[in-house]
C-alpha positions in Angstrom: 22.9 3.6 -145.0 20.8 0.6 -145.7 22.3 -2.8 -145.8 25.6 -4.3 -144.6 28.3 -1.6 -144.5 30.9 -4.4 -145.3 29.1 -5.4 -148.5 31.5 -5.6 -151.5 29.4 -3.0 -153.4 27.9 0.3 -152.2 25.5 2.5 -154.1 25.6 6.2 -153.1 22.4 8.0 -154.0 22.8 11.8 -154.3 19.4 13.4 -154.1 17.4 16.3 -152.7 14.5 15.4 -150.5 12.3 18.1 -152.2 13.1 16.9 -155.7 10.1 15.4 -157.5 12.3 13.3 -159.9 14.1 12.0 -156.8 10.8 11.0 -155.1 9.8 9.2 -158.3 13.2 7.4 -158.4 12.8 6.4 -154.8 9.8 4.3 -155.8 10.7 3.2 -159.3 14.5 2.8 -159.1 15.7 2.5 -155.5 12.9 0.3 -154.1 13.4 -2.5 -156.7 17.2 -2.4 -156.1 16.7 -2.7 -152.3 14.4 -5.7 -152.9 16.8 -7.4 -155.3 20.3 -6.5 -153.9 20.1 -5.0 -150.4 17.7 -7.4 -148.7 19.9 -10.4 -149.6 23.1 -8.7 -148.4 24.8 -8.2 -151.8 25.1 -4.4 -151.5 24.6 -1.5 -149.3 22.9 1.8 -150.3 23.8 5.2 -148.8 21.7 8.3 -149.1 23.8 11.5 -149.6 21.6 14.5 -149.3 21.9 17.4 -151.7 20.7 20.6 -150.2 19.4 23.3 -152.4 16.9 25.1 -150.2 16.2 25.7 -146.5 13.5 23.0 -146.6 15.8 20.4 -148.1 18.4 21.3 -145.5 15.8 20.8 -142.7 14.7 17.5 -144.2 18.4 16.3 -144.6 19.1 17.2 -140.9 15.9 15.3 -140.0 17.0 12.3 -141.9 20.4 12.3 -140.2 18.8 12.7 -136.8 16.3 9.9 -137.5 19.4 7.7 -138.3 20.4 8.0 -134.6 17.2 6.0 -133.9 17.9 3.6 -136.8 15.2 5.1 -139.0 17.1 7.5 -141.3 16.4 5.5 -144.4 12.7 5.3 -143.4 12.6 9.1 -142.9 13.9 9.8 -146.4 11.5 7.3 -147.9 8.5 8.7 -146.0 9.5 12.3 -147.0 9.3 11.1 -150.7 6.1 9.2 -150.2 4.4 12.2 -148.7 5.4 14.4 -151.6 3.5 14.9 -154.8 4.6 15.3 -158.4 4.1 19.1 -158.1 5.1 19.7 -154.5 8.4 20.9 -153.3 8.9 18.2 -150.7 6.6 16.4 -148.4 3.3 17.9 -147.5 4.1 17.2 -143.8 6.4 19.1 -141.5 9.8 17.4 -140.6 8.5 16.9 -137.1 5.3 15.2 -138.4 7.4 12.8 -140.4 9.4 12.0 -137.3 6.2 11.4 -135.3 4.7 9.3 -138.0 7.7 7.0 -137.8 7.3 6.6 -134.1 10.6 8.4 -133.3 11.2 9.9 -129.9 10.6 13.4 -131.2 12.3 15.1 -128.3 15.6 13.1 -129.0 15.1 13.5 -132.7 14.8 17.3 -132.5 17.9 17.6 -130.3 19.8 15.4 -132.8 19.0 17.6 -135.7 21.5 20.2 -134.4 24.5 17.9 -134.3 27.5 19.7 -135.8 28.5 16.6 -137.8 25.4 16.8 -140.1 26.2 20.1 -141.9 29.7 18.7 -142.5 28.2 15.6 -144.1 25.9 17.8 -146.2 28.9 19.9 -147.3 30.9 16.7 -148.2 28.0 15.6 -150.4 27.9 19.0 -152.0 31.7 18.8 -152.8 31.3 15.4 -154.4 28.4 16.8 -156.5 30.4 19.8 -157.5 33.5 17.8 -158.4 31.4 15.2 -160.2 29.6 17.9 -162.2 26.2 16.6 -161.1 23.6 18.9 -162.7 20.3 17.0 -162.1 19.2 14.5 -159.5 19.2 11.8 -158.5 22.7 10.6 -159.3 23.9 7.1 -158.3 27.5 6.2 -157.8 28.2 2.5 -157.7 31.4 1.5 -156.1 33.0 -1.9 -155.3 35.9 -2.5 -153.1 39.2 -3.7 -154.6 40.2 -7.2 -154.0 43.1 -9.5 -155.0 41.4 -10.3 -158.3 40.0 -6.9 -159.4 40.6 -3.2 -159.0 37.8 -1.1 -157.5 34.8 -0.5 -159.8 33.3 3.0 -159.9 30.5 4.1 -162.2 28.4 7.3 -162.1 24.8 7.1 -163.3 23.3 10.5 -164.0 19.6 11.4 -164.0 17.5 10.0 -165.5 18.3 6.5 -164.3 16.1 3.4 -164.6 16.0 0.4 -162.3 17.3 -1.7 -165.2 20.4 0.6 -165.7 21.2 0.7 -162.0 20.7 -3.1 -161.6 23.0 -3.9 -164.6 25.7 -1.6 -163.1 25.4 -3.3 -159.8 25.7 -6.7 -161.4 28.9 -5.5 -163.2 30.3 -4.2 -159.9 29.5 -7.5 -158.1 31.3 -9.4 -160.9 34.3 -7.1 -160.4 34.7 -5.9 -164.0 34.0 -2.6 -165.5 
């Protein structure tokens, strides 16, 4: 998660770390949203890995393990940055990504085998199945309920633009659907 976990709005990004459209969205959709809403504390954004291959599973586990050293978000973004429009994922190994971030690779490698991570991957897969997500990335914008407004939930399915996601976030921050 990036941002304050007690923010009134959370954006959940469901994406596969070897998905070229997801890599593009990381730069063109997610980065502007982080700059506009996360940096100033208005929202939090949480990456929910979708795993559709052994490589995407290894990358997802690597991202969770990097999170133990407070660099999980950086790991996902570096994986996307080191991908190309035609590659199935980053051109670097998972361990190379960890090293490039300055992670303690020994601790990172050990953390990749935590039993909690596959459970979290399965949870994201269940949400994707129930939600009928067919293409990625998918963004779920959710606000917490308060005395003046019920919770706001909106699913934005691929393709999503920065303008669409920003407008939905602004609606969630206002507390109206």
